[in-house]
Structure formats: structure tokens, C-alpha cells
C-alpha positions as CSV (number, residue, x, y, z in Angstrom):
1,M,-4.5,-19.8,-24.3
2,K,-4.5,-16.2,-25.1
3,I,-7.0,-13.7,-24.3
4,N,-8.3,-12.3,-27.7
5,M,-11.2,-9.6,-28.0
6,S,-13.8,-12.1,-28.2
7,Y,-13.2,-12.3,-24.6
8,G,-14.4,-8.9,-24.2
9,S,-17.5,-9.2,-26.1
10,G,-20.1,-10.0,-23.2
11,G,-20.3,-13.7,-25.3
12,I,-19.5,-16.9,-24.3
13,Q,-15.6,-16.2,-23.7
14,T,-16.7,-13.5,-21.2
15,S,-18.9,-16.0,-19.4
16,N,-16.2,-18.6,-19.1
17,L,-13.3,-15.8,-17.9
18,I,-15.6,-14.7,-15.2
19,H,-16.7,-18.1,-14.3
20,D,-13.5,-20.0,-14.8
21,I,-10.9,-17.7,-13.2
22,F,-12.7,-14.6,-11.0
23,L,-15.5,-16.4,-9.5
24,K,-13.6,-19.7,-9.0
25,N,-10.6,-17.3,-7.2
26,F,-13.3,-14.9,-5.5
27,D,-15.8,-16.9,-4.4
28,N,-18.3,-15.4,-1.9
29,K,-22.2,-15.4,-1.8
30,V,-22.5,-11.8,-3.0
31,L,-20.2,-11.9,-5.8
32,N,-21.6,-15.1,-7.0
33,K,-25.0,-13.9,-7.4
34,L,-23.6,-11.8,-10.5
35,E,-26.2,-8.8,-9.8
36,D,-25.3,-5.7,-11.5
37,S,-24.7,-4.0,-8.0
38,A,-23.4,-6.4,-4.8
39,V,-25.8,-5.5,-1.7
40,L,-23.6,-4.9,1.1
41,Q,-24.0,-4.8,4.9
42,V,-22.5,-1.8,6.4
43,K,-23.1,-1.0,10.2
44,E,-21.4,2.0,11.1
45,K,-19.5,5.1,9.4
46,I,-17.3,4.0,6.5
47,A,-14.4,5.1,4.6
48,Y,-14.4,4.8,1.1
49,T,-11.2,4.5,-1.5
50,T,-10.6,3.6,-5.2
51,D,-7.0,3.1,-7.1
52,S,-5.5,1.9,-10.0
53,F,-2.8,-0.5,-10.6
54,V,-0.3,-0.7,-13.6
55,V,3.1,-2.0,-12.4
56,T,5.7,-3.2,-14.6
57,P,6.5,-6.0,-14.4
58,L,3.7,-7.8,-13.6
59,F,5.1,-10.2,-11.6
60,F,7.9,-9.4,-9.3
61,N,10.4,-10.7,-6.3
62,G,7.4,-10.6,-3.3
63,G,4.6,-9.9,-5.1
64,D,2.7,-9.1,-8.4
65,I,0.0,-6.7,-9.6
66,G,-2.7,-8.8,-7.7
67,K,-1.4,-8.7,-4.2
68,L,-0.8,-5.3,-4.9
69,A,-4.0,-4.0,-5.9
70,V,-6.0,-6.0,-2.8
71,C,-3.3,-4.6,-0.1
72,G,-3.0,-1.0,-1.7
73,T,-6.5,-0.8,-1.1
74,V,-6.8,-2.2,1.9
75,N,-3.7,-0.1,3.3
76,D,-5.3,3.1,2.2
77,L,-8.8,2.4,4.1
78,T,-6.4,0.9,7.2
79,M,-5.2,4.7,7.0
80,M,-8.3,6.3,7.8
81,G,-8.6,4.2,11.0
82,A,-11.2,1.6,9.1
83,I,-11.4,-2.2,9.1
84,P,-11.9,-3.1,5.4
85,R,-14.6,-5.1,4.5
86,Y,-15.7,-4.9,0.6
87,L,-13.5,-4.5,-2.2
88,T,-14.6,-4.3,-5.9
89,A,-12.0,-5.3,-8.9
90,G,-12.1,-4.1,-12.4
91,F,-9.2,-5.6,-15.2
92,I,-8.5,-4.0,-18.3
93,I,-6.6,-6.5,-20.4
94,E,-4.8,-6.4,-23.4
95,E,-5.1,-9.0,-26.3
96,G,-2.2,-11.8,-26.2
97,T,-2.7,-11.9,-22.6
98,E,-2.2,-15.6,-21.2
99,L,-5.2,-17.0,-19.5
100,D,-2.8,-18.6,-16.7
101,T,-1.8,-14.8,-16.4
102,I,-4.6,-13.5,-15.3
103,D,-5.5,-16.8,-13.3
104,R,-2.2,-16.4,-11.2
105,I,-3.3,-12.6,-10.6
106,A,-6.5,-13.5,-9.5
107,H,-5.4,-16.2,-7.0
108,S,-2.8,-13.8,-5.4
109,M,-5.6,-11.4,-5.0
110,A,-8.1,-14.1,-3.4
111,L,-4.7,-14.8,-0.9
112,A,-4.1,-11.2,0.1
113,A,-7.8,-10.7,0.4
114,K,-8.3,-13.7,2.9
115,E,-5.3,-12.4,4.8
116,A,-6.5,-8.9,5.5
117,K,-10.3,-10.5,5.9
118,V,-11.8,-8.6,3.0
119,K,-14.2,-9.5,0.2
120,I,-14.2,-9.2,-3.2
121,V,-17.7,-8.5,-4.2
122,A,-18.2,-7.0,-7.6
123,G,-15.7,-6.8,-10.5
124,D,-15.6,-6.0,-14.3
125,T,-13.2,-6.9,-17.3
126,K,-12.5,-5.3,-20.2
127,V,-10.6,-6.8,-23.2
128,I,-8.8,-3.9,-25.3
129,E,-6.0,-4.4,-28.1
130,G,-2.7,-4.1,-26.9
131,N,0.6,-6.4,-26.2
132,S,-0.2,-8.6,-23.0
133,G,-0.6,-5.8,-20.6
134,V,-3.1,-5.9,-17.3
135,Y,-4.4,-3.0,-15.4
136,I,-6.6,-3.4,-12.1
137,N,-8.9,-0.8,-10.6
138,T,-9.8,-1.3,-6.9
139,S,-12.3,0.0,-4.8
140,G,-12.7,-0.7,-1.1
141,I,-15.1,0.3,1.5
142,G,-14.5,0.0,5.5
143,E,-16.3,0.4,8.6
144,I,-14.5,3.3,11.0
145,A,-13.0,2.1,14.0
146,Q,-10.6,4.5,14.9
147,N,-12.4,8.0,15.0
148,G,-10.7,11.2,14.3
149,V,-7.5,10.2,12.4
150,S,-6.7,13.0,10.1
151,I,-3.3,15.0,8.9
152,S,-5.1,18.1,10.7
153,N,-4.9,16.5,14.2
154,C,-1.0,16.4,14.7
155,H,0.7,18.9,17.3
156,K,3.8,19.9,18.6
157,G,5.6,17.2,20.3
158,D,3.8,14.4,18.7
159,V,5.9,11.6,17.6
160,I,6.4,10.1,14.6
161,L,6.6,6.2,14.1
162,L,7.9,4.3,11.2
163,S,6.7,0.4,10.6
164,G,9.6,-0.7,8.9
165,N,12.7,-1.1,6.6
166,L,12.1,1.6,3.6
167,G,13.0,1.1,0.4
168,E,12.4,-2.7,-0.3
169,H,9.5,-2.9,-2.9
170,H,11.2,0.2,-5.0
171,A,14.6,-1.8,-5.1
172,A,12.5,-5.1,-5.7
173,I,10.8,-3.8,-8.9
174,M,14.1,-2.0,-10.2
175,S,15.8,-5.4,-9.6
176,N,13.6,-7.3,-11.6
177,R,13.5,-4.6,-14.5
178,M,17.3,-4.5,-14.5
179,G,18.0,-8.0,-14.2
180,I,19.8,-7.8,-10.8
181,Q,20.1,-10.6,-8.7
182,N,19.6,-10.4,-5.2
183,S,17.4,-11.4,-2.1
184,I,15.5,-8.3,-1.8
185,N,11.6,-8.9,-1.9
186,S,9.0,-6.2,-2.2
187,D,7.1,-5.4,1.0
188,C,4.1,-5.5,-0.3
189,A,1.6,-6.4,2.6
190,P,-1.8,-5.4,4.1
191,L,-1.3,-3.5,7.5
192,I,-4.2,-4.0,9.4
193,S,-2.6,-6.2,11.9
194,I,-1.1,-2.8,13.2
195,L,-4.5,-1.1,13.3
196,D,-5.8,-3.8,15.1
197,N,-3.1,-3.8,17.7
198,L,-3.2,0.0,18.1
199,I,-6.8,-0.1,18.9
200,K,-6.1,-2.8,21.2
201,Q,-4.1,-0.8,23.2
202,Q,-6.3,2.3,23.2
203,I,-3.7,4.5,21.2
204,K,-5.0,7.6,20.4
205,V,-3.7,7.8,16.7
206,R,-3.7,11.3,15.4
207,F,-2.8,10.5,11.9
208,M,-1.5,7.6,9.5
209,R,-0.6,7.2,6.1
210,D,1.3,4.4,4.0
211,V,4.5,5.2,2.6
212,T,4.0,4.6,-1.2
213,R,5.5,6.7,-4.4
214,G,7.2,9.5,-3.4
215,G,8.5,8.0,-0.1
216,L,8.9,9.0,3.5
217,A,10.3,12.2,2.5
218,T,6.9,13.1,0.4
219,V,4.7,12.1,3.1
220,L,6.4,14.0,6.0
221,N,6.2,17.2,3.5
222,E,2.3,16.2,3.5
223,I,2.1,16.4,7.1
224,V,3.7,20.1,7.1
225,S,1.3,21.3,4.4
226,G,-1.8,19.5,5.7
227,S,-1.2,20.6,9.9
228,S,0.9,23.9,9.7
229,C,3.4,22.3,11.7
230,G,6.8,21.4,11.3
231,V,8.8,17.7,11.0
232,K,12.1,16.9,12.6
233,I,13.7,13.4,11.8
234,D,16.6,11.3,13.1
235,E,18.7,9.8,10.3
236,T,20.1,7.2,12.5
237,S,16.7,6.1,13.9
238,I,15.6,5.2,10.3
239,P,15.2,1.4,9.5
240,V,16.7,0.6,6.3
241,S,17.9,-3.1,5.4
242,N,21.6,-3.6,4.3
243,E,20.9,-5.0,1.4
244,V,18.9,-2.1,0.4
245,K,21.3,0.2,1.7
246,G,23.8,-1.4,-0.5
247,F,21.6,-1.4,-3.5
248,C,21.2,2.5,-2.9
249,D,24.9,3.0,-2.6
250,I,25.7,1.4,-6.4
251,L,22.4,3.5,-8.0
252,G,22.8,6.6,-6.2
253,L,19.3,6.2,-4.8
254,D,18.0,7.7,-1.4
255,P,15.9,5.4,0.9
256,L,13.7,8.5,2.1
257,Y,12.1,8.9,-1.8
258,M,11.7,5.0,-2.2
259,A,8.6,3.7,-2.7
260,N,7.2,1.2,-0.1
261,E,3.9,-1.0,-0.4
262,G,4.2,-2.2,2.9
263,K,5.2,0.5,5.5
264,M,3.2,3.0,7.1
265,I,3.8,6.1,9.5
266,A,1.5,6.8,12.7
267,V,1.8,10.1,14.5
268,V,0.9,9.7,18.3
269,P,0.8,11.6,21.4
270,Q,4.3,11.8,23.1
271,N,2.8,9.9,26.2
272,Q,2.0,6.9,24.2
273,A,4.7,7.1,21.6
274,E,6.7,4.0,23.7
275,K,3.4,1.8,23.7
276,A,2.5,2.3,20.5
277,L,6.0,1.4,19.4
278,A,5.2,-1.9,21.0
279,A,2.0,-2.3,19.6
280,I,3.4,-2.0,16.1
281,R,6.3,-4.3,16.9
282,N,4.1,-6.7,18.2
283,S,2.0,-6.7,14.5
284,K,2.9,-9.2,11.8
285,Y,4.5,-6.5,9.6
286,G,5.9,-4.1,12.2
287,K,8.8,-5.8,13.9
288,N,11.6,-3.1,12.6
289,A,9.1,-0.5,13.5
290,A,11.0,2.7,14.7
291,I,10.5,6.2,16.2
292,I,12.1,8.5,13.7
293,G,11.2,12.1,14.8
294,R,8.5,14.5,16.4
295,I,6.3,17.1,15.0
296,T,7.7,20.7,15.8
297,E,7.1,24.3,15.2
298,G,7.8,25.4,11.5
299,N,7.1,24.9,8.0
300,N,9.3,22.2,6.7
301,V,11.1,19.1,7.4
302,T,14.3,18.7,9.0
303,M,16.7,15.9,9.5
304,I,19.4,15.5,12.0
305,T,21.8,13.7,9.9
306,A,24.6,10.8,11.1
307,L,27.2,13.4,11.1
308,K,25.0,15.7,13.4
309,G,24.3,18.5,10.8
310,N,20.8,19.6,9.6
311,R,19.5,18.7,6.2
312,T,16.0,20.3,4.7
313,I,14.1,17.5,3.1
314,D,11.8,18.3,0.3
315,I,8.9,16.9,-1.6
316,L,9.9,14.6,-4.6
317,Y,10.7,17.0,-7.5
318,G,9.9,15.0,-10.6
319,E,9.7,11.8,-11.8
320,G,10.8,8.8,-9.6
321,L,10.4,5.3,-10.7
322,P,7.6,4.8,-13.3
323,R,4.9,2.5,-13.3
324,I,5.8,0.9,-10.0
325,C,2.4,0.3,-8.5
């Protein structure tokens, strides 16, 4: 059965959509009240974020737009040292979309939310004219567990850690669009277990950022502009899988500029670098973590290449792969 404009009318079809799909998948005491607002219990200082997701295709190797929406918002909270608690989900659905498609997306969101231990407590649906597209906006609230995480806290001598292999989400989306058969899966994942382990090991995290659109190169340039420091990385230390390397070689892509949805960097004091690396590697999504560089004096990002040369790494210029998250 397909979505038509009557599902956005506020009548019986809207009610059926809410009850048969969203309440079935997102079932919790707060959401089930169907009030105009969710009343939440928050004890401490909070982090709050919002994001919109427009990925094409809706389903791809390793994930879908629903998993992406939950993980993306959970990770934005996590990067500020916050434990994610609550999410909202707004759906804009184009007519012609199969109801089964919405159900699959909602089920995927429910699984990701369960893994991240976060509740989806409020939402909205709008049905518009179109051709079977789906767009999701999510907002999230988290309680601060690690204070003082800020780009401005980076200091000369601090160490930069990357949680795993670059380029997998970008390569998975591109493979799906181009009909290329390979085993590359998106790295889409909630990264809260990494924060949990860093907190347990009492690591003083200066700064964290998930490496999404614009890739690692863009995030490192953001450190430079936000901290008045320089960055130096080592090409041979940056983890990239052999399959993604081969994919990049064929298509002329640079992993430094490829999008990810389950990778992050952490900047920590030098004397805690090895302890932090062990904490990340002991996390569910951090087994390939590596120390990739340091905060330095200067005002740019440089990379020691595999041939021992120096390469300046600029921020992404122009359009990367569109509609990737």
C-alpha cells in the first residue's frame, strides 16, 4: 500500500500511520501519550542538537536513512561529552512511498535507538506531493557527562586519535548509486560506547568531532580555525581498509575528503594518548583506532606523506558527493 495525500490530512489515515508504524516501532511511555509535547526528566546540564537527513538511496549496504538519522544525532550529542537521552523524529514523506518502506525505516530507527539507549519521545509527519522520497529531521537531548569538551581547548602537543577506517560510508553510498558490487558497508553506528570508555578511563578529552561530510581533512581544518593552532598528521598512520583504498584508486577519490557516519576524532593530552587509544580500541566501533597526529604551532594542516614529503591539507572545496546523509 502506498502513501497518498490523505495520510497527511490529520484524519483516520494519519492516525493509522502513527499507530500502526511509529507507535509500534518507537513504543515508550512518553511517546505513547501522544501529547503536543513530551515532558522529560533531565537532571544535569544538557546538550541539544538537530539535524536533517536526505540520503539517496534510502537503503544502502550497512544501513538506511532511519539508522543514519538516529546515529547522526546520537553522535552529535556524544561529541560534546553528552550521554544521549531523548530524540524527536519528524518525517516528510512524498506521496507514492510504500507503507512498508516507512515501516522498515522506523524499525531500523528503533533498533539503532535501542543500541544507543535513547528514547524517541516525540515526532511529526507531513505528506507532500512528490515521487516516493522520504526526509527525516531528528533533534536530540543529552546529559553532559564529560565537561569542557571544546575545540578551543586544543593545545600544542596534544595528540589526535581517529577511531577507525576512513571512507566506508561514502564508498558504500557511491557503490549503491553506481551499481558496483563489492563488500563495502557503511560505517553508520552510534559512538556512545567510545565516550563511555574514555570516561571510565578518566581521559581528559580536549575535543571530539564525528567525521562526516567533508571528511577528516575538513574536521582537522576546523580545529585550526577554532583553536588558533596547527595540525600535523602522518599519512602512514591513517587507517583505510584495502577495499576502500582500491575503490579510491579506481575512481580517483581521496579518503581524507570522504564522508563517514561512524568515525570520530578525539584530541587528548600527550600523557594520556596511549591510554585513550586503548579505551577506544576496546569499544564496539573502535578496534581500528590509531594515533594519527598532533596539535602544533601554526595555522594550517600538514601531512607527512608516505614518501616523507610534506603536503598541505586544505578544507573541502566545492561539492562532495551530494545527498549522502
